[in-house]
C-alpha positions as CSV (number, residue, x, y, z in Angstrom):
1,X,-17.3,2.6,-3.1
2,X,-16.0,2.2,0.2
3,X,-12.2,1.5,0.5
4,X,-12.7,-1.4,3.2
5,X,-13.0,-3.6,0.1
6,X,-9.2,-3.3,0.1
7,X,-8.8,-4.9,3.6
8,X,-8.8,-8.4,2.7
9,X,-6.0,-7.9,-0.1
10,X,-4.1,-5.7,2.3
11,X,-4.4,-8.6,5.1
12,X,-3.3,-11.2,2.5
13,X,-0.4,-9.2,1.4
14,X,0.7,-8.8,5.0
15,X,0.4,-12.5,6.0
16,X,2.6,-13.2,3.0
17,X,5.0,-11.0,4.5
18,X,5.1,-13.1,7.9
19,X,7.8,-15.5,6.4
20,X,10.0,-12.6,5.5
21,X,11.5,-11.9,8.7
22,X,12.5,-8.7,10.4
23,X,14.7,-7.4,7.5
24,X,14.6,-3.7,6.8
25,X,12.7,-4.1,3.6
26,X,10.0,-6.2,4.8
27,X,9.4,-3.8,7.5
28,X,9.1,-1.1,5.4
29,X,6.5,-3.2,3.2
30,X,4.8,-3.8,6.5
31,X,4.5,-0.1,7.5
32,X,3.2,1.0,4.4
33,X,0.6,-1.8,4.0
34,X,-0.5,-1.1,7.6
35,X,-0.9,2.6,6.9
36,X,-2.7,2.2,3.8
37,X,-5.1,-0.5,6.0
38,X,-5.7,2.5,8.3
39,X,-6.7,4.8,5.4
40,X,-9.0,1.9,4.0
41,X,-10.8,1.3,7.1
42,X,-12.0,4.8,7.5
43,X,-15.5,4.6,7.1
44,X,-15.6,8.0,5.1
45,X,-12.5,7.0,2.7
46,X,-13.1,5.4,-0.8
47,X,-10.8,3.8,-3.1
48,X,-9.9,7.5,-4.3
49,X,-8.8,8.8,-0.9
50,X,-6.7,5.7,-0.3
51,X,-5.1,6.2,-4.1
52,X,-4.3,9.8,-3.0
53,X,-2.9,8.9,0.4
54,X,-0.7,6.3,-1.5
55,X,0.3,8.8,-4.3
56,X,1.1,11.6,-1.5
57,X,3.1,9.5,0.2
58,X,5.1,8.2,-2.8
59,X,5.6,11.7,-3.7
60,X,7.0,12.8,-0.5
61,X,9.5,9.9,-0.5
62,X,10.5,10.4,-4.2
63,X,12.5,13.5,-3.1
64,X,15.3,11.1,-2.0
65,X,17.2,9.9,-5.0
66,X,17.2,6.1,-5.6
67,X,21.0,5.7,-4.7
68,X,20.2,7.0,-1.4
69,X,17.1,5.1,-0.8
70,X,17.7,2.6,2.1
71,X,15.9,-0.9,2.2
72,X,13.3,0.6,4.7
73,X,12.2,3.2,2.2
74,X,12.3,0.9,-0.8
75,X,10.0,-1.4,1.0
76,X,7.7,1.5,2.1
77,X,7.5,2.5,-1.5
78,X,7.0,-1.1,-2.8
79,X,4.0,-1.7,-0.3
80,X,2.5,1.4,-1.6
81,X,2.8,0.4,-4.9
82,X,1.2,-2.9,-4.3
83,X,-2.0,-1.2,-2.7
84,X,-2.1,0.6,-5.8
85,X,-2.2,-2.3,-8.0
86,X,-4.8,-3.9,-5.7
87,X,-7.0,-0.7,-6.1
88,X,-6.6,-0.9,-10.1
89,X,-7.5,-4.7,-9.7
90,X,-10.7,-4.0,-7.6
91,X,-11.5,-1.1,-10.3
92,X,-10.9,-3.5,-13.1
93,X,-13.2,-6.2,-11.6
94,X,-16.0,-3.5,-11.1
95,X,-16.0,-2.8,-14.8
96,X,-16.5,-6.1,-16.0
97,X,-19.9,-7.1,-16.8
C-alpha cells in the first residue's frame, strides 16, 4: 500500500506542534515529521519504505549517547518514533476484519 496514507496523520501531528513554539525539541520533531512526510509523498514509496527510512535515520542518530543528545536530536528521534507508531496503527487497522 502506498505511503501517502500516512500524510494526514503526519499533518495532524505537525498541526499539534504549532502551539509548541520555537523550542529546539519542537524544531527537531517538526524536522523529522517533514522529512517523513516527504518520503511518504513519493509515489513509489510504500509504508515499508518509510519505516526503513525512519529506522535508518534513528540508527544514524543512535551513535550519540543519551547524555550527549541535545533537545533538537531528542525531538528528531521522537518525531521519527511517532511516524513509526502511525505506521503500526495503519497496519493494525488494515488487519482488522
